[in-house]
C-alpha positions, 0 to 999 in steps of 0.5 A: 717216339722219344729217343733214349739218350746215349750212354756216356758222360753228359753235362747240362748247358743252359741256353745261350740267350736269355729270351730263347725258348720263351713261349706265349700261352693262349691267355696272352701270358708267357712262360719260360722254357728251359733248354738243355744241351747234353755234351758227351765227353769221350773217355781220355786215354793217355797215349803214354799209359803203357810205357808208364806202366812198364816203367813202374813195373821196372822200377818195382823190380829194381827196388825188389832186386836192390832190397834182395841184395841188401838182405843178402849182404846183411845175411852174409855179414851175420853169417861171417860174424858168426863164423868169426866168433865161432873161430875165435871161440875155438881158438880160445878153447884150444888155448885154454886147454893148452894152458891147462895142460901146462899147469898139469905138466908142472904138477906131474913133473914136480911129483916126478922130481919129488919121488926121485928126491925121496929115493935119493934121501933113502940112499944118502946115509949109506952112500955118504959113508966110506964104503967097505973094501969088499962092499958090492959097490966097491967091487963093481966100481973097481972091478972083480976078477970073477965076472959071474960074481961081479954080475951077481954083485951088480944085481945086489947093488942098491938102486943108486942109479934110479935117480939118474934114470928119472933125471934123464927122463926129465930131459924128454919132458922138458922138450915137450913142455915148450909146446904147452907154454907156446900159447902163453903170452908169457911164453918167453918167461916160461922158456927161460924157466925151462932153459934154466932147468935144462942147464941144471940137468946138464951140470948134474949130468956132467958132474956125475960123468966127471965123478965116474971118470975119476972113479969116485962114488957119486954123492946122492945129496948133490943130485938132491940139490939139483932136484930142489933147484928144478922144483923151485923153478917149476913152482914159479909156473902156476903163478903166471899161468893160472891167472892167464888161463882164468882170463881166457876162460872169461873171454870164452864165457863172453863169446858163448 
């Protein structure tokens, strides 16, 4: 009974000698018999296989970690850039709002001064003339022996002091105006305009106080001249402020 060959890697090897395996038949002839040798090669096992696999695994983990760090850094950069853009956008919007309020403030104050000047024009004709000796204004200025009558005459006196009230209110408005122009790149120029308006106001108040101290009737036309000078200065503001605000609005559009 022939044995089955064992499983494994087999390789055929020819006979070492050419005459080996030659046999003769009964007729005196010969025939060639080939012999084969089967050699089994056992599977090769690398003794460093496990260590190489472990090294490969560690390298993959390291690459994954490095990739994760790169991605995280990129995400942080993108988020930081977005936050910076948002912060810059908010600053631009705030600046635009303040500059816009500065333009509105100028419009409001000019209207405020124009109304005061209209009142002065109305009272100017009667005030420019020499008042009658017994007119209410003369009696209030120089005094009256009857206090009740003087109080009654005071109520009848024309509203010559209303412009003074309006002008004193302007002083408060000018103090607040410094904030509206604080966001402008031409802040120094606007501060100079406000300072000149305040100087006109101070000169106007001082002149009125001097006239009152001397017992003179204040001429409303003098107040009119002061108001006209203030309006002239205020009208310079939009020429500088509006182009600057338009520039900021363009920057906002780019950021958005």
